[in-house]
N, C-alpha and C positions, 0 to 999 in steps of 0.2 A: 443789669443785674438789680435784684431787688434791693432797696434801701430800708434803712431802720424806720423811716418816717411812716411806712406803711405795715409794720410789725406791732400788732398791739396785742396779739393772743398767742397762746401756745399753737394753735392751728395755723396762723399767720407764718411761725417760724418753721414748721413742718412744710409748708409750701414753699418758702424760700430755700429751704434745703433741697427740695425736690427740683427746683429750678435753677440751682446753682451750677455754672457751666464747668466748675473745677472740682465739683465734689468727688469725682472718681480718684482723684489724687490721694484722698484720705486713705484708700485702700493699700497704698505703697508703704504704710507704717504699721508696725507691730504696736498697737495701742492696747494696753490691758482693759479687760472687760470690767465694767463698773467704775473706770476713772475718767474723769473729765480733766484733760491735762491743759493747763493754763500757765505753764512754765517753760515752753520753748524759747522764750527770751533768755533763758539761763542755760537750758540744756534741752535741745531737741530730742524727740523719740527716735528710736530705732527704725531705719528703714529695713523692710523685709530682706531685701538684697544684702544687707550687711554681713550676715551669718554666712552665706555661701561665699562671699568675697574673703571673709576672715579664714575660712576653711581652705579656699584656694591659696592664699597667702602663706598661711601656716603649714599646709601639709604638702602642696605642690611646689610652689616657688622656694619656700625656706626648706622643707623636708626632703625635696627631691632635687631641686635645682641647687640648693645649697648656694655657696658663693657666686656660681655662675649666674645667678638671677640677677646680679647688678648689671649683667649685660642682657641675658636672655628674656628676662621679665621686665626690663625697662626700669629698673629701680633708680638707677643712677639720674634719669632725667624726670623723675616723677614730680620733683616739687615745681619745676617749670612747666611740666606738662599740665599739671593740676591747676597751675596759676593761669596758663592760656585758657583753660576750660572755665575758670571762675570769672575771668576778665569781663565778658559780656554782662555779668550781674552788677559789676562795678562802673560800667562804662569806661573800661579801661582798654587799652590796646594790647595785642600779642607782644610777648617779650617783655612786658612791664610789671607782671605780678609773679611773686613766687609763693607757695604754700609751704611754711617752715616754721620752727621755733614756736614760741609763745607770743601773745600780743605784747606783753611786757618788753620782752626781748626785742622784738621788731620795733617798738617805740623807741627805744634806747639807740638803735641803729638810725632810725629817721632823725630823731633829736639831735644826735651827735653829727650827722651829716649836713643837716639844716644849719646848726651853729657854726660848723666849719666853712660853709659857703658865706654865712654872714660875716664871719672874721676875715675872710678873704675880700670881700666886697665893701662891706661897712663895720669896720673892727669896733667903731664906737658904740654900736647897738649891742645891748648886754642883758636885754629884758625879754624873758619868756612869759607870754599872757596866757593864761588858761582860767577855768572856771572853778571856783570853790566846789561845786556840785559837779564837778567831773568824775569820773570813776576813779576811785583812790589810787589805783596802781599808776595811773598816769601822772598823778601829782608825785607820787613816790619816785617814780624814775626821774622826773625833772629835778627833784630835790637832790636825788642821787648824783646826777651829772654835774649840778651846780657845786655841791660839795667835793667832788671828784677834781674838777676844773680850778677851783679856788681862785677864781680871776674877776671877782667882781660881778658874777652873773647874778640876776635877781628873778624870782617867780613872782609875777603880779597876777592876783586872782580877782576875778569879778564876781559879783553875787547875782547878777540878772544879765540875761542877753543884752538888755538895752544898754549896759554899760560898756559893751564891747568897743563902741566907737571912741569913747572917750579913753578907753585905756591902751589903744594901740596908738602909739606916737612915735616921735623920731628915735627913741631909745629901743624900740621894740624889734628884735631880731626875728622871733618865731612866734606865731599864734598856734596854740595846740588845744583843739576842741573835739568833743564827742559830737557826731552828726546827730544822733538821738541821745537824749539824757537818760542814763540808766535808771533814775529813780522816777523821774516825772514823765518821761516819754516826749519832752519837748524835742522838736525837730527843727534844726537851723536850716535856712536857705543857704545851701552850699555854695551856690554860684555867687550869690549876692555878697556874703561874706568874704569868700576868697577874693573877689573883685576889690572890696574894701581894703583888705589887709594888704593886697598887692600895691593898692594905689598908695599905701603909706608906707611902702618900702619893705616890708617884713615878708616871711615865708610862711606858708599854711600847712599844717599837718592836721589829718582828719583821723579819728578813730572811729571806725564803722562797726564796732562790735555789736551795737543794737540796732543796726540799721540794714546791714548786708544781707539780702534775701528777704527783706521785709518790705523796703521802700525802694522806689526807683533812685538810682546812683548814677551820676555822670561825672566821673572824676577828669576825664579828659576835656570834656565840655565846660566844666567848671575852672579848669586850668589849675587845680591844686597842685602842691608841690610834693607831698608824701601822704601816704594813707596806710593804715594798719587795721586789723580786725580778727575775729575769730571765727571757726568753721563750726563750733559745737552749739551755737544758738539756733538761728533761724536756718542755716544751712545743713543741720542735722548730721555733723560729722562724726559725733560720738564723744563721750566725756574725755576732755583734755586733749581733744584733737588739734593737730598743728593749726597755727594762726597764719595769717596771709600779710604780705608787705607789698605795696604798690610804690613805684617811683616814677614820676614824671621824667620822660626822657631827657629834658635839658639838665636835670640834676643827677643823672646816672653817673657822670663822670666829675661833676663840679663839686661834690662833697665828699668827704673821707668817711667812710664806714669803719670805725675803729676795731670792730670785733673780726679781725682778719684771719678767719680759720681757713683750713686747708680746702674745704669745699667752695669757698669764694675765689680761689686761686685761678689764674688763667690757665695753668696747667697742673692741676691737683696730683696728678699720677706721674709727673715728672720728678716728685719728691725734692724739689729744689730747696736750698737752705733759706733763700730770700723769698719775700713776698711779693707778687704782681698780681693786681686785682683783675678779675675777668672782665670783660668789655661791657656784658649786659647785666640783667637782674640777678645773674648768678654770683656776683660780687656781693650780694646781701645774704648769702648764705655763710653758714659758720662752720658746722662739723657734720658729721655722719647722721643721716636722717632716720627718723623712727618709721620704718617702713610699714609696718602692720597698720598703725595709726593713720599713715598718709594714705595707704590704699583705701581705708573706709571713707575718707573723705569724699571719695568720688561717688559712692552711693548716694549721699545727701545731694551733692552737686547735679547728678543726672536727673534727680526728681525735679529740683528747682528749675532746671533749664527747660523741662517740659512744658512750663506754664509761663504765659506772658506776664511780665512784671506788673503791666497795666491792670490785670485781672486780679492779680494778687492785691495791689494797692486798692482797688475799688471795693473788694471784699473786705479787706481790713478795716477801712473807713466805715462800711456798713456795719461790720460787727462790733467795733468799739463805740459807734454811735448808739447801737442797741444796748451794750452793756451799760453805758452811762446813763441812758434813759431808763432802762429797767431798774437800776439802782436808785435813781431819783424818785421813780415812782413807788417802788415797793420796800425801800429801805430808808425812806424820810424818817428823820427824827431819832436816828440812832447814832448820830455823831459823826457819820462818814464824811470826809471833806475831800472832793475831788481836786487833785493837783495836776491832773494831765490836761493839756490846753483842749478847749472845745474847737478852735480853729483848725480845719482839716490841713491847712499848709504847715502847721506847726506841731501835728500830732504824729508820732510814730506808730507801733503796732502794740503797744501795751497800756493798760489802763491802771491808774494807782490812785488809791484813796488813803488819806490819813486818819487814824482813830487813836485815841490814848491806849486803847487795849488791843491795837494792831497785831501784835505778835500772838497772842492767845487766840483771837479771832481766825487768823490764818491756820493756826495749828488745829483748831476745831474743823476748819473746812477740809483740810487735808485728810484728817481722820474720817471725813465723810466721803472722801474720794475725788474732791475738787481740789486739784493741786496747783496753787499758785506759789508765790514766796514773800518773804517779808525782807523789807530793808529799813534800817534805822533813817530817821526817828519815826516810828509808828506808822510806817508805809505798808499796805497791802498792796501787792504788785500782780497783775493779771497779764500774761503774755497771750495776745491774740494772734494765733498763727493761722492764716487763712488755708494753708495746704491740708490741714487736719480738723481744724475746728469749724462746727457749723452753727447756725442760728439757734437750734435747740439747744445745743451744747451751753450757748450763752444763757438762755431761758432757765435751764435747770441749774446752772452755776449761781445765778442771782437768786433763784428760789431757795437753794440751800444757805446762801448768806442770809436772806431775810429770816429764815427759820433759826439760824443759830443766833442771830441778833434778837429776835422777838423772844425765843425761850431762855436766852442767857446761857445756853449750854457750854459756851466757850469759858465761862468762869469756873473752871475745874482745875484742880492741882496738877494734872497731868498735862494740861494745855499752857499752864505758866512756867513749866519746867523749861528752860532753854536747851536747845541741841547745839551741837558744835557747829553745824552749818544751817544758815537760815535761808 
């Protein structure tokens, strides 16, 4: 595959797109004309197949099948069937993944289960280690559990990945990290970190929200303990589509998942007054599932499974290399500071720059049809999704950024006005 080192002109980018072996996958998505979409790391675009899927679920399965569709259309098994379908993209085994609930709720389940395991085996360990720059909901969930337990637990935060080794000690029960940092795109070495955490006697939880579908993942090979993530980013499941949860088989029965809803019961339709957890991954389900949203997840998964993850990764690195190089060449002198790692082994699939006027610049870009997003403080974030972004797209996006910076067109009142969602 062509790399960014050979791409110096617009014509080079045209040629690279023509030679791209996964270019045809782009046609699977309904991308608006005149839009360059660099926000798939926040919300993936709609697969063409999603409309027909929604039509079938609403009009046939719900409209005609009615309640019978829990059986006839396979609604009851949908969370675990989709989990098995997703599993190869996570390096997970069959029966280890369920698609259900939100990332925050799934993280609560995992963290509670991990703490219960630690309490059984090493009760003196009362520290949860995470990263100050972790996605905020992860930290909020940890704070909530600590406040609820009120038993001397502590959240210990690191400010740099290099601090992890010194932060994990004999008091640590659980380490909870995002595989790919949502702000910078820093990518942890999952296997190395998990091994180190285990050697120090702690359990490892990974948040895969910004890496699932974008980079190769091997949860079983890394021997992680728990993992969560969402399906609406690189997996293109739709806005607010259900998240996923993965549990290492050794932890399936070892820890207690406290949200013991009826869908996690061993015999949910026996309607027994007492709770008995299911033997498998279903024990991490809670209540009745959102079938329409769940069904749409399959559209994105089917596209992702058509492409070898090594091809996605190779193209992702080539595209992000190109983005970084073009900004360096064409936008120098305008105060943009790259915060995404240059090293391939530590770079996920988005590129981020800091600028004091980052919000207004991004809003001006969006008005030009180049859709990225903004994160505090001052971060312009560009998701580079190889399934539908090409080399010419990167060239044109950086050219628009250059023009906005040179002209100062970002400095308008309408671009300074803050929207509710950034």
